[in-house]
C-alpha positions in Angstrom: 7.4 16.9 0.4 10.2 18.1 1.2 13.0 16.0 -0.1 15.3 16.3 2.6 12.7 15.9 5.3 11.6 12.4 4.1 15.8 11.3 3.6 15.9 12.0 7.2 12.7 11.0 8.3 13.9 7.4 6.6 16.7 7.3 8.8 14.5 8.5 11.7 11.7 5.9 11.4 14.4 3.0 10.4 16.0 3.5 13.7 12.2 3.8 15.7 11.0 0.8 14.0 14.6 -1.1 14.5 14.8 -0.5 18.3 11.2 0.5 19.9 9.7 -2.6 22.1 7.2 -4.6 21.5 3.7 -4.5 21.8 1.2 -1.8 21.8 2.6 1.7 22.6 2.7 3.8 20.3 6.2 4.8 19.1 6.4 8.5 17.8 9.3 10.6 16.0 9.6 13.9 16.0 11.9 16.3 13.0 11.1 19.7 13.4 7.3 20.3 12.0 6.8 16.6 11.6 5.5 13.8 12.9 6.0 10.3 12.7 3.9 7.7 14.4 3.8 3.5 14.5 1.7 1.3 17.1 -1.2 -1.2 17.6 -3.8 1.5 18.0 -2.8 4.9 17.3 -4.9 7.8 18.5 -3.9 11.4 17.3 -5.7 14.4 18.7 -2.9 16.7 18.9 -2.8 19.3 15.5 0.4 18.6 13.3 1.9 21.7 11.6 4.3 19.7 9.2 4.0 16.4 7.5 2.7 13.5 9.1 3.6 9.8 8.5 1.6 6.8 10.9 1.2 3.4 10.4 -1.0 0.8 12.8 -3.4 -1.6 13.2 -6.0 0.9 14.3 -5.6 4.4 13.3 -8.0 7.6 14.4 -7.0 10.4 13.2 -9.2 13.4 14.5 -6.4 16.1 14.4 -5.4 18.1 11.8 -2.5 18.3 9.6 -1.2 21.1 7.6 1.3 19.5 5.4 1.0 15.9 4.0 -0.6 12.9 5.5 0.5 9.6 4.5 -0.8 6.4 6.3 -1.4 2.9 6.8 -2.9 0.4 9.1 -5.7 -2.2 9.4 -8.5 -0.1 9.9 -7.6 4.0 9.4 -10.0 7.1 9.6 -9.1 10.4 8.7 -11.5 12.9 10.5 -9.2 16.1 10.5 -8.3 18.4 8.2 -4.9 18.2 5.6 -3.7 21.1 4.7 -1.9 19.9 1.6 -2.3 15.8 -0.1 -3.6 12.8 1.5 -1.8 9.1 1.1 -4.0 6.5 2.4 -3.9 2.6 2.4 -5.1 -0.1 4.5 -7.9 -2.6 4.9 -11.0 -0.4 5.4 -9.9 3.6 4.9 -12.4 6.0 5.8 -11.7 9.8 4.9 -14.2 12.4 7.1 -12.0 15.4 7.3 -11.3 18.4 4.8 -8.6 17.9 2.0 -6.7 20.6 1.0 -5.0 19.1 -2.3 -5.3 15.4 -4.0 -6.2 12.3 -2.1 -4.9 9.0 -3.2 -6.3 6.2 -1.0 -6.8 2.0 -1.9 -8.3 -0.4 0.4 -10.5 -3.7 0.8 -13.1 -1.3 1.7 -12.7 3.2 0.9 -15.4 5.5 2.3 -15.3 9.7 1.7 -17.8 10.5 3.7 -20.8 13.5 3.4 -18.3 15.7 5.4 -15.5 15.3 3.1 -14.6 18.1 0.9 -11.4 16.8 -1.6 -9.9 20.2 -3.2 -8.2 18.7 -5.6 -8.9 15.3 -7.0 -10.1 11.8 -6.0 -7.9 8.6 -6.9 -9.4 5.6 -5.0 -8.8 1.7 -5.5 -10.6 -1.1 -3.4 -12.8 -4.0 -3.4 -15.3 -1.4 -2.3 -15.5 2.2 -3.0 -18.1 4.8 -2.2 -17.2 8.3 -2.6 -20.6 10.7 -0.6 -18.4 13.9 -0.1 -17.7 16.3 -2.8 -14.3 16.5 -5.1 -13.7 20.1 -6.7 -10.9 18.2 -9.8 -11.5 15.0 -11.0 -12.1 11.4 -9.7 -10.5 8.2 -10.9 -11.5 4.8 -9.0 -11.2 1.2 -9.4 -12.7 -1.2 -7.6 -15.7 -4.2 -7.4 -18.3 -1.8 -6.6 -17.6 1.9 -6.9 -20.5 4.1 -5.4 -20.9 7.8 -6.3 -23.1 9.8 -4.1 -21.9 13.5 -4.2 -20.9 16.0 -6.7 -17.3 15.6 -8.3 -16.6 19.1 -10.6 -14.5 17.7 -12.9 -14.4 14.3 -15.0 -15.1 11.1 -13.8 -13.5 8.1 -14.9 -14.1 4.3 -13.4 -12.9 0.9 -14.0 -15.1 -1.6 -11.4 -17.6 -4.4 -11.9 -20.1 -2.6 -10.5 -20.9 1.5 -10.8 -23.4 3.2 -9.0 -24.6 6.9 -8.8 -26.3 7.8 -6.3 -29.5 10.7 -6.2 -26.6 13.2 -4.7 -24.3 12.5 -7.9 -23.7 15.4 -9.7 -20.8 15.1 -12.6 -19.7 18.5 -13.5 -17.0 17.5 -16.6 -17.6 13.6 -18.3 -18.4 10.4 -17.3 -16.2 7.3 -18.9 -16.3 4.1 -17.5 -15.4 0.3 -18.0 -17.7 -2.0 -16.9 -20.7 -4.5 -17.5 -23.0 -2.8 -14.6 -23.7 1.0 -14.6 -27.0 2.4 -12.0 -27.6 5.6 -12.3 -30.2 6.8 -9.8 -32.9 9.6 -11.6 -31.8 12.8 -9.4 -28.1 12.1 -10.7 -26.7 14.2 -12.9 -23.6 14.1 -15.7 -23.1 17.5 -17.7 -20.9 16.5 -20.0 -20.7 13.2 -21.8 -21.4 9.5 -20.7 -18.9 6.6 -22.5 -18.4 3.2 -21.8 -15.2 1.7 -22.7 -15.2 -1.4 -24.1 -12.8 -3.8 -23.3 -10.4 -4.8 -26.0 -10.9 -8.5 -27.1 -8.4 -11.3 -25.9 -9.2 -13.3 -28.7 -8.2 -10.2 -31.3 -5.6 -11.4 -33.6 -3.7 -8.3 -33.0 0.0 -7.3 -31.6 -2.5 -6.3 -28.5 -3.7 -10.5 -28.6 -0.6 -11.3 -29.0 0.8 -9.4 -26.2 -1.6 -10.8 -24.0 -1.0 -13.7 -24.4 2.8 -12.9 -24.0 2.4 -11.4 -21.0 -0.1 -14.2 -19.6 2.5 -17.2 -20.1 5.2 -14.0 -18.7 3.1 -13.8 -15.5 3.3 -17.5 -14.7 7.2 -17.6 -15.5 7.9 -14.7 -13.5 5.9 -16.7 -10.5 7.5 -19.6 -11.2 10.9 -17.8 -10.3 9.4 -15.6 -7.3 9.0 -19.4 -6.2 12.2 -20.5 -6.5 13.4 -17.8 -5.3 11.7 -18.2 -1.8 12.9 -21.9 -1.7 16.4 -20.6 -2.2 16.1 -18.2 0.6 14.7 -20.4 2.9 16.9 -23.3 1.9 20.1 -21.5 1.4 20.4 -18.8 4.4 18.6 -20.4 6.9 20.1 -18.2 9.3 19.0 -14.6 7.6 15.9 -16.2 6.3 15.1 -17.3 10.3 16.0 -14.3 11.9 13.6 -12.1 9.1 10.8 -14.3 10.0 11.5 -14.0 13.7 11.7 -9.9 13.1 7.8 -9.9 11.7 6.1 -12.1 13.8 7.2 -9.9 17.2 6.9 -6.3 14.8 4.4 -6.6 12.3 3.7 -2.4 12.6 7.0 -1.7 13.1 8.0 -4.1 9.8 5.5 -2.0 8.2 6.5 1.5 8.6 9.5 0.9 8.8 8.9 -0.9 5.0 6.7 1.8 3.6 8.9 4.5 4.9 11.9 3.0 3.0 9.8 2.5 -0.7 8.8 6.0 -0.4 12.1 7.7 0.8 14.3 5.7 -1.6 13.0 6.9 -4.6 13.9 10.6 -3.4 17.4 9.9 -2.4 18.0 8.7 -5.5 16.6 11.8 -7.6 18.1 14.3 -5.7 21.5 12.2 -6.0 20.4 12.9 -10.0 20.1 16.4 -9.4 23.9 16.8 -8.0 24.8 15.5 -11.9 28.3 14.0 -10.3 25.7 11.4 -7.9 24.3 10.1 -11.0 26.4 6.6 -11.3 25.8 6.1 -7.4 22.0 6.7 -8.0 21.7 3.8 -10.8 23.2 1.7 -8.3 21.1 2.6 -5.8 18.0 2.4 -7.8 19.0 -0.9 -9.3 19.2 -1.9 -5.5 16.2 -0.8 -5.2 14.1 -2.7 -7.3 16.2 -6.0 -6.0 14.9 -4.6 -2.4 11.3 -4.7 -3.9 11.8 -8.8 -5.2 13.2 -9.5 -1.8 10.7 -8.1 0.1 8.0 -9.5 -1.6 9.4 -13.4 -1.4 10.9 -12.2 2.6 7.0 -12.0 3.6 6.1 -15.5 1.7 8.4 -17.6 3.9 7.7 -15.6 6.7 4.2 -16.6 6.2 5.1 -19.9 5.5 7.5 -20.3 8.8 4.7 -18.8 11.1 2.2 -21.8 9.2 5.0 -24.7 10.3 5.6 -22.8 13.8 1.9 -23.6 14.2 0.4 -26.6 12.4 4.1 -29.0 12.5 6.3 -27.0 15.5 8.5 -30.0 15.5 9.3 -29.9 12.4 10.0 -25.4 12.6 13.4 -25.7 12.2 13.4 -28.4 9.8 15.0 -27.0 6.1 12.6 -29.3 4.2 9.6 -28.3 5.7 10.3 -24.7 5.6 11.4 -24.9 2.3 7.8 -26.7 1.4 6.1 -23.8 3.8 7.6 -21.3 1.9 7.1 -22.3 -1.9 3.5 -22.9 -1.0 3.5 -19.6 0.6 4.6 -17.8 -2.6 2.4 -19.6 -4.5 -0.5 -18.4 -2.9 0.9 -15.2 -2.7 1.1 -14.9 -6.6 -2.3 -16.4 -6.6 -3.9 -13.8 -4.7 -2.1 -10.8 -6.6 -4.3 -12.2 -9.5 -7.1 -11.2 -8.3 -8.4 -7.9 -9.3 -8.0 -4.8 -7.1 -7.8 -6.6 -3.9 -4.8 -8.2 -5.6 -2.8 -5.1 -5.8 -3.1 -4.0 -2.4 -2.0 -7.2 -0.8 1.0 -7.4 -2.8 2.2 -4.0 -1.9 1.7 -4.8 1.7 3.6 -8.4 1.4 6.3 -6.2 -0.3 6.5 -3.0 2.4 6.3 -5.7 5.3 9.0 -7.6 4.0 11.4 -5.1 3.2 10.7 -3.7 6.6 11.2 -7.3 8.5 14.9 -7.0 6.7 15.7 -3.9 8.1 14.8 -5.3 11.2 17.1 -8.4 11.4 19.9 -6.5 10.8 19.9 -5.3 14.6 22.7 -7.3 17.0 20.1 -8.6 18.8 16.6 -9.8 18.1 14.1 -9.9 21.4 11.5 -12.1 19.6 10.2 -15.6 20.6 11.8 -18.6 18.4 10.1 -19.7 15.0 9.6 -23.0 16.9 
């Protein structure tokens, strides 16, 4: 995508997300040939001459897009052709159109339909991944269950609990997989080698084994730090944390879009600053702020979830700091545990981060027209 287009899009979409009215009505932004849309339910039937960015509970995208398509939502279906790259994430993602370049897809359940052709490469991750279309390049996938039932002209690399090659699976290159379960239909074919990649032993006394031990303990130390940060955010700055919770409760889908645009566009802004050379010091400051923002977004989501839980089950205590802190700690612990679930955990963390960032941006409005957390 064009760097300038993305940076201007960030400003445009932040404004739309921050000032749009509540409800399921879709809100659309236009910048030249590019289109940006967010809403509870998004149905797109008009062609897009440039790039398309969309977010919502349900996205039905039947119209062709000449540029890149970036979509995130609960239920996403890409039915129209995409001229360049597709980036999609959601609870359920169906790809049924032709993709001109590469497709990068993540979700709880990912389906690439039999009528879909990906001219470049496919990268997919999810609890369940099924590829029944055609991939002209290579395919990479990670999931609890992965099905390949269509032709892939290049190499295939899979990490999964179970990998199945259906009768229409024809791999033009090598197949490498990491997992314990491989089922191959007699009609399937692999032109190159088939290699099973063995996992390194966790009991190894090598440097790798030491790194794994350090990573295990370091991971829990990091989680403990996040829990502490969530408690501090809820207790030390109650007006700000309550404001963020209210923004997320009132505008969840706008928060999702604002956060998604922010995490995509800020790195591009850093790159542009570095290109100018004189802007490198500022770029370093922006990059540091970006990393801090990612952590704060994750924590903000945990605090907001905690506030929502207290408001629902103990409304009389919703404004009490002790209950808010306790709920934030429990919510943060729950998120850190979910984050450790293979495949699904990464998607949950990604959504939590962008939703929290979007809610923080929206909370900066002079007035938040939303019901109280209590």
